[in-house]
C-alpha positions as CSV (number, residue, x, y, z in Angstrom):
1,M,154.1,-80.4,-119.7
2,A,153.2,-81.3,-123.3
3,S,150.4,-79.3,-125.0
4,T,147.6,-80.0,-127.4
5,S,146.8,-78.1,-130.4
6,I,143.9,-78.4,-133.0
7,F,144.2,-77.8,-136.7
8,V,142.6,-74.6,-137.9
9,L,141.9,-73.8,-141.6
10,A,143.0,-70.4,-142.6
11,P,140.0,-68.4,-143.9
12,D,141.3,-68.8,-147.5
13,F,141.7,-72.5,-147.2
14,P,138.7,-74.6,-148.5
15,Q,137.5,-77.6,-146.7
16,L,139.1,-80.8,-147.8
17,E,136.9,-83.6,-149.3
18,G,136.3,-86.1,-146.7
19,L,137.7,-84.2,-143.5
20,E,135.8,-82.1,-141.1
21,M,138.3,-79.5,-139.8
22,L,137.7,-76.2,-138.0
23,G,137.8,-73.2,-140.4
24,G,136.1,-69.8,-141.0
25,P,137.3,-66.4,-139.6
26,Y,140.1,-66.6,-137.0
27,E,138.1,-64.9,-134.4
28,E,135.5,-67.9,-134.5
29,S,138.0,-70.8,-134.8
30,L,140.3,-69.6,-132.0
31,R,137.4,-68.8,-129.7
32,T,136.1,-72.3,-130.4
33,A,139.7,-73.9,-130.0
34,K,139.8,-72.3,-126.4
35,R,136.3,-73.5,-125.4
36,L,137.1,-77.1,-126.4
37,G,140.3,-77.1,-124.2
38,Y,143.1,-76.8,-126.6
39,D,146.3,-75.2,-125.6
40,G,146.9,-73.7,-129.1
41,V,146.3,-74.1,-132.9
42,E,148.4,-75.5,-135.8
43,I,147.4,-73.2,-138.9
44,I,146.9,-74.8,-142.1
45,L,148.0,-71.8,-144.0
46,G,146.5,-70.6,-147.3
47,D,148.5,-67.7,-149.1
48,P,151.2,-66.3,-146.8
49,A,150.7,-63.0,-148.4
50,C,147.1,-62.9,-147.1
51,F,147.9,-63.7,-143.5
52,D,147.1,-60.9,-141.2
53,M,149.8,-61.4,-138.7
54,A,148.7,-58.3,-136.4
55,T,145.2,-59.5,-136.2
56,F,146.0,-63.0,-135.6
57,T,148.5,-62.4,-132.8
58,A,146.1,-60.1,-130.9
59,L,143.5,-63.0,-131.1
60,L,146.2,-65.4,-129.8
61,E,146.6,-63.1,-126.9
62,K,142.9,-62.4,-126.4
63,Y,142.2,-66.1,-126.1
64,E,145.4,-67.3,-124.4
65,L,146.5,-69.6,-127.1
66,K,149.8,-70.4,-128.7
67,V,150.6,-71.9,-132.2
68,S,152.4,-75.3,-132.3
69,A,153.1,-75.2,-136.0
70,I,152.1,-73.9,-139.5
71,N,151.2,-76.6,-141.8
72,S,152.2,-76.2,-145.4
73,G,149.4,-78.1,-147.0
74,G,148.2,-75.0,-149.0
75,I,151.2,-75.3,-151.4
76,E,149.8,-78.6,-152.6
77,Y,146.0,-78.2,-152.2
78,L,145.6,-74.5,-152.6
79,F,148.3,-73.5,-155.2
80,K,148.6,-77.0,-156.8
81,T,152.3,-77.1,-156.9
82,S,155.0,-78.8,-155.0
83,L,158.5,-78.6,-153.8
84,V,159.5,-81.4,-156.3
85,N,157.7,-81.0,-159.5
86,A,158.3,-81.7,-163.2
87,D,157.7,-77.9,-163.9
88,E,160.9,-76.0,-162.4
89,A,158.9,-72.8,-162.2
90,K,156.3,-74.6,-159.9
91,M,159.1,-75.9,-157.8
92,A,160.5,-72.4,-157.4
93,S,157.1,-71.0,-156.5
94,A,156.5,-73.7,-154.0
95,L,159.9,-72.9,-152.2
96,E,159.1,-69.3,-152.1
97,K,155.7,-70.0,-150.6
98,L,157.5,-72.2,-148.1
99,K,160.0,-69.5,-147.1
100,S,157.2,-67.0,-146.8
101,S,155.6,-69.5,-144.3
102,I,158.8,-70.0,-142.4
103,R,159.1,-66.4,-141.9
104,C,155.6,-66.3,-140.3
105,C,156.8,-69.1,-138.1
106,Q,159.6,-67.0,-136.8
107,R,157.1,-64.3,-135.8
108,L,154.7,-66.9,-134.2
109,G,157.4,-68.8,-132.4
110,C,156.4,-72.0,-133.9
111,I,157.8,-74.9,-136.1
112,Q,157.1,-75.3,-139.8
113,Q,155.5,-78.4,-141.0
114,V,156.3,-80.0,-144.5
115,G,154.0,-82.8,-145.6
116,V,152.2,-83.4,-149.0
117,A,153.8,-80.0,-150.1
118,R,156.8,-82.4,-151.1
119,G,154.7,-83.4,-154.1
120,G,154.0,-86.8,-155.7
121,A,156.2,-89.0,-157.9
122,V,157.1,-87.3,-161.3
123,P,156.1,-89.4,-164.2
124,G,159.3,-90.8,-166.1
125,R,161.6,-90.2,-163.1
126,P,162.8,-92.8,-160.7
127,M,162.2,-92.4,-157.0
128,R,165.9,-92.0,-156.4
129,W,165.7,-88.7,-158.5
130,F,162.6,-87.5,-156.5
131,K,164.5,-88.1,-153.3
132,A,167.5,-86.5,-154.5
133,C,165.5,-83.2,-155.5
134,L,163.6,-83.3,-152.1
135,V,167.0,-83.6,-150.4
136,E,168.2,-80.5,-152.1
137,V,165.1,-78.4,-151.7
138,L,164.7,-79.3,-148.0
139,S,168.4,-78.3,-147.6
140,E,167.9,-75.0,-148.8
141,A,164.5,-74.6,-146.9
142,A,166.4,-75.6,-143.9
143,R,169.2,-73.0,-144.4
144,H,166.5,-70.5,-144.8
145,A,164.7,-71.5,-141.6
146,A,168.1,-71.5,-139.7
147,E,168.5,-67.9,-140.5
148,Y,165.2,-67.1,-138.7
149,G,165.6,-69.6,-135.8
150,V,162.8,-71.9,-137.0
151,F,162.7,-75.7,-136.9
152,L,161.3,-77.8,-139.7
153,V,159.6,-81.2,-139.6
154,L,159.0,-83.5,-142.4
155,E,155.7,-85.5,-142.2
156,Y,155.4,-88.8,-143.8
157,T,151.9,-89.6,-145.2
158,N,150.4,-92.8,-146.2
159,R,150.1,-94.1,-149.9
160,L,146.6,-93.7,-150.2
161,E,147.2,-89.8,-149.8
162,I,150.5,-89.4,-151.8
163,N,152.9,-91.8,-153.3
164,T,156.3,-90.5,-152.0
165,I,157.7,-90.7,-148.5
166,N,155.4,-93.1,-146.8
167,T,157.1,-94.6,-144.0
168,A,159.1,-93.6,-141.0
169,A,162.2,-95.4,-142.5
170,E,161.8,-93.2,-145.7
171,A,161.4,-90.0,-143.8
172,R,164.4,-90.7,-141.7
173,E,166.5,-91.5,-144.8
174,I,165.5,-87.9,-146.2
175,V,166.3,-86.2,-142.8
176,E,169.8,-88.0,-142.6
177,R,170.7,-87.0,-146.0
178,V,169.8,-83.4,-145.4
179,G,171.8,-83.5,-142.2
180,S,170.5,-80.3,-140.8
181,S,170.2,-79.7,-137.1
182,N,167.0,-77.8,-137.6
183,L,165.2,-80.5,-139.6
184,G,163.3,-83.5,-137.8
185,I,160.2,-85.9,-138.4
186,L,156.6,-85.2,-137.7
187,M,155.0,-88.5,-137.0
188,D,151.0,-88.7,-137.6
189,T,149.8,-91.8,-135.7
190,Y,147.1,-92.3,-138.4
191,H,149.7,-92.6,-141.2
192,S,152.0,-94.7,-139.1
193,Y,149.3,-97.0,-138.2
194,L,148.7,-97.7,-142.0
195,E,152.4,-97.7,-143.1
196,D,154.8,-98.7,-140.2
197,P,155.0,-102.2,-138.8
198,D,154.1,-100.9,-135.4
199,V,153.1,-97.5,-134.3
200,Y,154.5,-98.0,-130.8
201,R,157.8,-99.4,-131.6
202,T,158.2,-96.7,-134.4
203,I,158.0,-93.9,-131.7
204,L,161.0,-95.6,-130.0
205,D,162.9,-96.1,-133.3
206,L,162.3,-92.2,-134.0
207,K,163.3,-91.1,-130.8
208,D,166.2,-89.0,-131.9
209,Y,164.2,-87.4,-134.8
210,I,160.5,-86.7,-133.7
211,R,159.8,-83.1,-133.1
212,H,156.2,-83.0,-133.6
213,F,153.0,-85.5,-133.5
214,H,149.7,-85.5,-135.3
215,L,147.7,-87.5,-132.8
216,H,145.0,-89.3,-134.9
217,D,143.3,-92.6,-134.5
218,S,143.7,-95.4,-137.0
219,N,140.6,-94.1,-138.9
220,Q,141.5,-90.5,-138.7
221,G,139.4,-89.8,-135.7
222,A,140.2,-87.8,-132.8
223,A,142.4,-89.1,-130.0
224,I,140.7,-91.1,-127.2
225,I,137.1,-90.8,-128.9
226,G,137.9,-91.9,-132.5
227,G,136.9,-95.5,-131.9
228,G,139.9,-96.8,-133.9
229,A,142.6,-99.3,-133.2
230,N,145.3,-97.0,-131.9
231,D,146.2,-97.3,-128.0
232,F,146.7,-93.8,-127.0
233,E,147.8,-94.8,-123.6
234,C,150.5,-96.9,-125.0
235,I,151.5,-94.0,-127.4
236,M,151.9,-91.6,-124.4
237,R,153.9,-94.3,-122.6
238,M,156.2,-94.5,-125.6
239,C,156.4,-90.8,-125.6
240,G,157.3,-90.7,-122.0
241,Q,160.1,-93.1,-122.6
242,I,161.8,-91.1,-125.4
243,G,161.4,-88.0,-123.3
244,Y,159.0,-86.1,-125.4
245,H,157.7,-82.8,-124.2
246,N,156.4,-80.9,-127.2
247,W,153.0,-80.5,-129.0
248,F,150.3,-83.1,-130.1
249,S,148.2,-81.7,-132.8
250,D,144.7,-83.0,-133.7
251,G,141.9,-82.0,-135.8
252,L,141.1,-83.9,-139.0
253,M,137.5,-84.6,-137.9
254,T,136.8,-82.1,-135.2
255,L,133.5,-81.1,-136.5
256,K,132.2,-84.7,-136.6
257,Y,132.1,-84.5,-132.7
258,S,130.0,-82.9,-130.1
259,E,131.8,-80.4,-127.9
260,D,131.5,-82.3,-125.0
261,E,133.2,-85.4,-126.8
262,I,136.1,-83.1,-128.0
263,R,136.6,-81.7,-124.3
264,Y,136.7,-85.3,-123.1
265,S,139.5,-85.9,-125.5
266,T,141.6,-82.9,-124.5
267,T,141.1,-83.5,-120.7
268,A,141.8,-87.1,-121.1
269,L,145.0,-86.4,-123.0
270,R,146.0,-83.9,-120.4
271,K,145.8,-86.5,-117.7
272,L,148.0,-88.9,-119.9
273,Y,150.6,-86.2,-120.2
274,E,150.7,-86.0,-116.4
275,K,150.7,-89.7,-115.9
276,Y,153.6,-90.3,-118.2
277,G,155.8,-87.1,-117.4
278,L,155.3,-85.6,-120.7
């Protein structure tokens, strides 16, 4: 059956303005994740060099949790660099951070997310140049990930957050140009609501590419309880049609809700997984 994970900020990762994510020491965040009814966590990693793998894996065992993915947002938000950048030294640094994160994924048995770490449009350079650079760097990242048996997912994000790769069609173009068997697409239902013609149809259109979901409402809220426009039962029905059985990750606004509300969300999702054979 499909599983639900929650975003967990690494202790060295600051809260992002406008979001309310679970953070602090891993002992506290993992204990909370378990209490709220999640099956695992998606780590928004800070500096891979500071990640205490031994302590973290011991905590996973203690709380009977798994890791769905490592999120690469720290490359952009913490280190202020990106995989495509006007500064070649910054590009090289970003790729090395990503490779270090990929090696952490291998030890945790999870996938590697690539989202805003791709970077924004470079002034004076056309979008075709940006896409060509992104294809090149993702090809290198995919080759490295393949050596460690790690799968990569490219997340497209809305234009209010970043001005590159905003739609499902653009993400699919990049993945097809890379042409690696270990690169797929991460679909966030919040970003899709803003950028794609139809969230539900997009799931069907991406059936051969989707390997991970960020399950958020149209207002960034939590699934089921967010009060937005996304129909999560319809989303699950579409996922059943494409045979999706992997992780759904949530957590941009976790601290906004009471624990009872979050537990209602995780319980309701589990019922929908069972109903639609996920």
